[in-house]
TORKOL-4160 file (C-alpha; in steps of 0.2 Angstrom, whole numbers, padded with zeros to 4 digits, m for minus):
217
<pt num="1" X="0559" Y="0563" Z="0610"/>
<pt num="2" X="0541" Y="0561" Z="0606"/>
<pt num="3" X="0534" Y="0544" Z="0598"/>
<pt num="4" X="0523" Y="0546" Z="0584"/>
<pt num="5" X="0515" Y="0529" Z="0579"/>
<pt num="6" X="0517" Y="0527" Z="0561"/>
<pt num="7" X="0500" Y="0517" Z="0557"/>
<pt num="8" X="0482" Y="0518" Z="0552"/>
<pt num="9" X="0479" Y="0502" Z="0562"/>
<pt num="10" X="0467" Y="0510" Z="0577"/>
<pt num="11" X="0468" Y="0493" Z="0587"/>
<pt num="12" X="0487" Y="0495" Z="0589"/>
<pt num="13" X="0485" Y="0513" Z="0591"/>
<pt num="14" X="0472" Y="0511" Z="0605"/>
<pt num="15" X="0485" Y="0496" Z="0613"/>
<pt num="16" X="0500" Y="0507" Z="0615"/>
<pt num="17" X="0491" Y="0524" Z="0618"/>
<pt num="18" X="0485" Y="0515" Z="0635"/>
<pt num="19" X="0503" Y="0512" Z="0639"/>
<pt num="20" X="0507" Y="0531" Z="0638"/>
<pt num="21" X="0520" Y="0529" Z="0624"/>
<pt num="22" X="0511" Y="0537" Z="0610"/>
<pt num="23" X="0512" Y="0555" Z="0608"/>
<pt num="24" X="0505" Y="0557" Z="0591"/>
<pt num="25" X="0500" Y="0547" Z="0574"/>
<pt num="26" X="0506" Y="0548" Z="0557"/>
<pt num="27" X="0498" Y="0539" Z="0542"/>
<pt num="28" X="0499" Y="0541" Z="0524"/>
<pt num="29" X="0491" Y="0533" Z="0509"/>
<pt num="30" X="0499" Y="0517" Z="0509"/>
<pt num="31" X="0495" Y="0515" Z="0527"/>
<pt num="32" X="0478" Y="0518" Z="0525"/>
<pt num="33" X="0477" Y="0506" Z="0508"/>
<pt num="34" X="0484" Y="0493" Z="0521"/>
<pt num="35" X="0471" Y="0496" Z="0533"/>
<pt num="36" X="0458" Y="0492" Z="0519"/>
<pt num="37" X="0446" Y="0507" Z="0529"/>
<pt num="38" X="0438" Y="0524" Z="0525"/>
<pt num="39" X="0451" Y="0536" Z="0526"/>
<pt num="40" X="0441" Y="0550" Z="0534"/>
<pt num="41" X="0432" Y="0539" Z="0547"/>
<pt num="42" X="0448" Y="0530" Z="0551"/>
<pt num="43" X="0457" Y="0548" Z="0554"/>
<pt num="44" X="0443" Y="0552" Z="0564"/>
<pt num="45" X="0444" Y="0536" Z="0575"/>
<pt num="46" X="0462" Y="0539" Z="0577"/>
<pt num="47" X="0461" Y="0557" Z="0583"/>
<pt num="48" X="0448" Y="0551" Z="0597"/>
<pt num="49" X="0460" Y="0539" Z="0604"/>
<pt num="50" X="0476" Y="0553" Z="0605"/>
<pt num="51" X="0477" Y="0570" Z="0610"/>
<pt num="52" X="0492" Y="0572" Z="0601"/>
<pt num="53" X="0495" Y="0578" Z="0582"/>
<pt num="54" X="0488" Y="0566" Z="0568"/>
<pt num="55" X="0495" Y="0568" Z="0551"/>
<pt num="56" X="0482" Y="0565" Z="0536"/>
<pt num="57" X="0490" Y="0567" Z="0520"/>
<pt num="58" X="0482" Y="0576" Z="0505"/>
<pt num="59" X="0480" Y="0567" Z="0489"/>
<pt num="60" X="0481" Y="0584" Z="0476"/>
<pt num="61" X="0497" Y="0587" Z="0468"/>
<pt num="62" X="0492" Y="0606" Z="0464"/>
<pt num="63" X="0490" Y="0620" Z="0478"/>
<pt num="64" X="0472" Y="0624" Z="0476"/>
<pt num="65" X="0466" Y="0607" Z="0478"/>
<pt num="66" X="0479" Y="0603" Z="0492"/>
<pt num="67" X="0470" Y="0619" Z="0501"/>
<pt num="68" X="0454" Y="0612" Z="0497"/>
<pt num="69" X="0458" Y="0596" Z="0504"/>
<pt num="70" X="0465" Y="0602" Z="0518"/>
<pt num="71" X="0450" Y="0612" Z="0523"/>
<pt num="72" X="0440" Y="0595" Z="0524"/>
<pt num="73" X="0452" Y="0586" Z="0533"/>
<pt num="74" X="0454" Y="0600" Z="0547"/>
<pt num="75" X="0435" Y="0599" Z="0551"/>
<pt num="76" X="0438" Y="0580" Z="0557"/>
<pt num="77" X="0446" Y="0586" Z="0572"/>
<pt num="78" X="0457" Y="0599" Z="0583"/>
<pt num="79" X="0472" Y="0588" Z="0582"/>
<pt num="80" X="0472" Y="0585" Z="0564"/>
<pt num="81" X="0490" Y="0590" Z="0554"/>
<pt num="82" X="0488" Y="0592" Z="0536"/>
<pt num="83" X="0503" Y="0583" Z="0527"/>
<pt num="84" X="0510" Y="0590" Z="0511"/>
<pt num="85" X="0523" Y="0584" Z="0501"/>
<pt num="86" X="0539" Y="0593" Z="0497"/>
<pt num="87" X="0536" Y="0600" Z="0482"/>
<pt num="88" X="0535" Y="0620" Z="0475"/>
<pt num="89" X="0516" Y="0617" Z="0476"/>
<pt num="90" X="0517" Y="0609" Z="0494"/>
<pt num="91" X="0527" Y="0623" Z="0499"/>
<pt num="92" X="0514" Y="0636" Z="0494"/>
<pt num="93" X="0502" Y="0626" Z="0503"/>
<pt num="94" X="0511" Y="0625" Z="0517"/>
<pt num="95" X="0513" Y="0643" Z="0518"/>
<pt num="96" X="0495" Y="0647" Z="0516"/>
<pt num="97" X="0489" Y="0635" Z="0529"/>
<pt num="98" X="0503" Y="0640" Z="0542"/>
<pt num="99" X="0498" Y="0658" Z="0539"/>
<pt num="100" X="0480" Y="0652" Z="0545"/>
<pt num="101" X="0487" Y="0643" Z="0560"/>
<pt num="102" X="0485" Y="0627" Z="0554"/>
<pt num="103" X="0498" Y="0613" Z="0559"/>
<pt num="104" X="0507" Y="0606" Z="0543"/>
<pt num="105" X="0518" Y="0592" Z="0541"/>
<pt num="106" X="0529" Y="0592" Z="0525"/>
<pt num="107" X="0534" Y="0576" Z="0520"/>
<pt num="108" X="0546" Y="0566" Z="0509"/>
<pt num="109" X="0561" Y="0576" Z="0514"/>
<pt num="110" X="0578" Y="0569" Z="0506"/>
<pt num="111" X="0590" Y="0582" Z="0508"/>
<pt num="112" X="0594" Y="0597" Z="0521"/>
<pt num="113" X="0590" Y="0611" Z="0508"/>
<pt num="114" X="0574" Y="0605" Z="0506"/>
<pt num="115" X="0571" Y="0604" Z="0526"/>
<pt num="116" X="0575" Y="0622" Z="0523"/>
<pt num="117" X="0563" Y="0627" Z="0513"/>
<pt num="118" X="0549" Y="0619" Z="0522"/>
<pt num="119" X="0554" Y="0628" Z="0539"/>
<pt num="120" X="0555" Y="0645" Z="0529"/>
<pt num="121" X="0537" Y="0640" Z="0523"/>
<pt num="122" X="0531" Y="0639" Z="0540"/>
<pt num="123" X="0530" Y="0621" Z="0541"/>
<pt num="124" X="0525" Y="0613" Z="0559"/>
<pt num="125" X="0535" Y="0597" Z="0555"/>
<pt num="126" X="0547" Y="0591" Z="0544"/>
<pt num="127" X="0548" Y="0571" Z="0540"/>
<pt num="128" X="0565" Y="0567" Z="0533"/>
<pt num="129" X="0565" Y="0548" Z="0527"/>
<pt num="130" X="0581" Y="0540" Z="0535"/>
<pt num="131" X="0576" Y="0522" Z="0529"/>
<pt num="132" X="0573" Y="0526" Z="0511"/>
<pt num="133" X="0589" Y="0536" Z="0510"/>
<pt num="134" X="0599" Y="0522" Z="0515"/>
<pt num="135" X="0589" Y="0511" Z="0502"/>
<pt num="136" X="0600" Y="0521" Z="0489"/>
<pt num="137" X="0616" Y="0521" Z="0500"/>
<pt num="138" X="0612" Y="0537" Z="0506"/>
<pt num="139" X="0616" Y="0544" Z="0524"/>
<pt num="140" X="0598" Y="0544" Z="0533"/>
<pt num="141" X="0606" Y="0549" Z="0550"/>
<pt num="142" X="0618" Y="0562" Z="0543"/>
<pt num="143" X="0602" Y="0570" Z="0535"/>
<pt num="144" X="0596" Y="0572" Z="0552"/>
<pt num="145" X="0612" Y="0580" Z="0558"/>
<pt num="146" X="0612" Y="0592" Z="0544"/>
<pt num="147" X="0596" Y="0597" Z="0546"/>
<pt num="148" X="0598" Y="0598" Z="0565"/>
<pt num="149" X="0613" Y="0610" Z="0562"/>
<pt num="150" X="0604" Y="0621" Z="0549"/>
<pt num="151" X="0589" Y="0623" Z="0560"/>
<pt num="152" X="0599" Y="0629" Z="0576"/>
<pt num="153" X="0609" Y="0640" Z="0565"/>
<pt num="154" X="0593" Y="0650" Z="0563"/>
<pt num="155" X="0582" Y="0645" Z="0577"/>
<pt num="156" X="0569" Y="0637" Z="0566"/>
<pt num="157" X="0554" Y="0631" Z="0575"/>
<pt num="158" X="0551" Y="0618" Z="0564"/>
<pt num="159" X="0550" Y="0599" Z="0573"/>
<pt num="160" X="0562" Y="0586" Z="0565"/>
<pt num="161" X="0550" Y="0571" Z="0563"/>
<pt num="162" X="0562" Y="0555" Z="0559"/>
<pt num="163" X="0553" Y="0547" Z="0546"/>
<pt num="164" X="0554" Y="0529" Z="0538"/>
<pt num="165" X="0561" Y="0522" Z="0554"/>
<pt num="166" X="0565" Y="0504" Z="0551"/>
<pt num="167" X="0574" Y="0498" Z="0567"/>
<pt num="168" X="0578" Y="0504" Z="0585"/>
<pt num="169" X="0596" Y="0508" Z="0580"/>
<pt num="170" X="0588" Y="0524" Z="0569"/>
<pt num="171" X="0576" Y="0529" Z="0586"/>
<pt num="172" X="0594" Y="0529" Z="0594"/>
<pt num="173" X="0602" Y="0538" Z="0583"/>
<pt num="174" X="0589" Y="0550" Z="0580"/>
<pt num="175" X="0587" Y="0553" Z="0599"/>
<pt num="176" X="0607" Y="0556" Z="0601"/>
<pt num="177" X="0606" Y="0569" Z="0589"/>
<pt num="178" X="0592" Y="0578" Z="0595"/>
<pt num="179" X="0578" Y="0575" Z="0585"/>
<pt num="180" X="0561" Y="0581" Z="0591"/>
<pt num="181" X="0551" Y="0565" Z="0585"/>
<pt num="182" X="0553" Y="0548" Z="0579"/>
<pt num="183" X="0538" Y="0541" Z="0571"/>
<pt num="184" X="0539" Y="0523" Z="0571"/>
<pt num="185" X="0530" Y="0507" Z="0566"/>
<pt num="186" X="0522" Y="0497" Z="0581"/>
<pt num="187" X="0533" Y="0481" Z="0578"/>
<pt num="188" X="0546" Y="0496" Z="0581"/>
<pt num="189" X="0541" Y="0504" Z="0596"/>
<pt num="190" X="0539" Y="0486" Z="0605"/>
<pt num="191" X="0556" Y="0482" Z="0601"/>
<pt num="192" X="0564" Y="0496" Z="0610"/>
<pt num="193" X="0559" Y="0487" Z="0625"/>
<pt num="194" X="0569" Y="0472" Z="0620"/>
<pt num="195" X="0585" Y="0465" Z="0628"/>
<pt num="196" X="0592" Y="0448" Z="0628"/>
<pt num="197" X="0600" Y="0452" Z="0644"/>
<pt num="198" X="0584" Y="0459" Z="0652"/>
<pt num="199" X="0577" Y="0441" Z="0648"/>
<pt num="200" X="0590" Y="0433" Z="0656"/>
<pt num="201" X="0590" Y="0442" Z="0671"/>
<pt num="202" X="0571" Y="0440" Z="0672"/>
<pt num="203" X="0573" Y="0420" Z="0669"/>
<pt num="204" X="0585" Y="0421" Z="0684"/>
<pt num="205" X="0577" Y="0430" Z="0696"/>
<pt num="206" X="0561" Y="0418" Z="0693"/>
<pt num="207" X="0570" Y="0402" Z="0696"/>
<pt num="208" X="0579" Y="0409" Z="0712"/>
<pt num="209" X="0562" Y="0416" Z="0718"/>
<pt num="210" X="0554" Y="0400" Z="0716"/>
<pt num="211" X="0566" Y="0392" Z="0725"/>
<pt num="212" X="0562" Y="0401" Z="0741"/>
<pt num="213" X="0545" Y="0395" Z="0742"/>
<pt num="214" X="0537" Y="0411" Z="0746"/>
<pt num="215" X="0524" Y="0421" Z="0740"/>
<pt num="216" X="0520" Y="0439" Z="0739"/>
<pt num="217" X="0501" Y="0437" Z="0741"/>
């Protein structure tokens, strides 16, 4: 499974990229707003930090304006992915961009039939929001399973990018279902390495080693 960082915090991306854990980055208007930085400059910096896909979202809601914004965003770097909303206008723009060979991430997906439309429109990635589904008592991981089954039935090449990830449990379930990508906040990515038994075992090893009176160096 690939990990995309879900953040516009350049310092976090830089730190985690050094570990070889970051395969790409996703951003959205809310993350840009939280960063307090210029949108285009931030996307350019992120693209320079990772060779993987970097999702930059359009703000327009009609197809022609989306395509105009996409054209501008595509000039930033070769690894920019145009992020479009899952609306009919967004699907129209997706089809046009896909026909031009532009990578597209169709976002705000909340049903398997929406994901089916995105795949038929040529999306590179589909972003089902598991956490937000569960916020209204939906089955977020069931959504992933349904999309996986549909895409497998018809050999769609669109990658399932699990979004709105809230915890390591979401990552675990997405990996078990065979999702292509999990886009995670930096806090969740760090949590994946944590386990109380690891901490307890390390504490025991360090205590026992200190009693040997030895040194490796």
